[in-house]
N, C-alpha and C positions, 0 to 999 in steps of 0.2 A: 803550232810549229813543232816539227819533229826534231829529236835530238840528232846530234852528229852520228854518222854510221859507226864510228869507232868508239862511241860512248863519251860520257862526260869525263874528260881527263883530269878535271879539278877534284873529282871525288875518288880518284884511284888511291888504293892503299898506300902507294909510294909517295903520294902528294898530300898527305894529311898532316899539315904543319902542327896543328894544335896537339894531336895525338902523339906525334913523334917527339915534340918538345916535352910533353909530360913523361913519355917513356924514358927519355934521356935523364930527366930530373930524378925519376924513381931509381934508375940504375946507378946514378952518381951519388944519390943520397942514401941515408940509412934505410934499409928496407922496412924497418919498424915504423917509419913515418906513414908508409902506405897502409900498413897493418892498422895503425892508429886511426887513419881516416876510415877504413872499412869498419872498424869497431864503432866509431862515432855514427856512421850511417846505420848500423844495426841497432844501436841504442836509440837513435831518433825514430826508427821504424817501430821499435818495441814500445816507445812512449806514445805512439799514435800519430806520428807525423805522416800524413797521407803522401806527400811528395817523396819522402824517403821510402815508403812502402812501394810506390810506383817505380822508383829507381831500382830498388832491389829486384822487383818483378821483371823489369826490362833487362837487367843484367843476368838474371838467372834463367829466365824463360825466353828472352828475346822480345822485342817490341811486337805487338799484334799488327797484322796487316790492316791497312786502312781500307774500309769499305766505302764504295761510292754507289749511291742509288740514283738511277736515271729514270725520270718520268717523262711522259709525253706532254704535249701542250694542254691536254685535258686533265692532267694530274694523275692519270692512270699509268700503267706500265708501258714502257716504250716498246713498240713492235716494229721489227725490221721485216719489210715485205720483199725486198730484193737487194741482192748484193751484186754489184758489177765490178769485174776485175779488168783493169787496163794493164796489160803486160807490155812493157817497153823493152824491145830487144836492143842490146848494145850494138 
């Protein structure tokens, strides 16, 4: 099933309740709390915590794109032999 033409409105930046709630809490709170959390994450990564290392990597470099491999019925590479376009005029 294809997504809506206008995209997923639940994931728009203006509709991210969790992120917005955290942003408000950080702004209203002492900024040193956020710094303390960041320091804790760095300490955890430095001590060998794999999840902390992954989180840092995702935050600094961005999450890697997910790759999907598609194979044919015989387990080999999928081959497309013909593409047909159906154009519907309004």
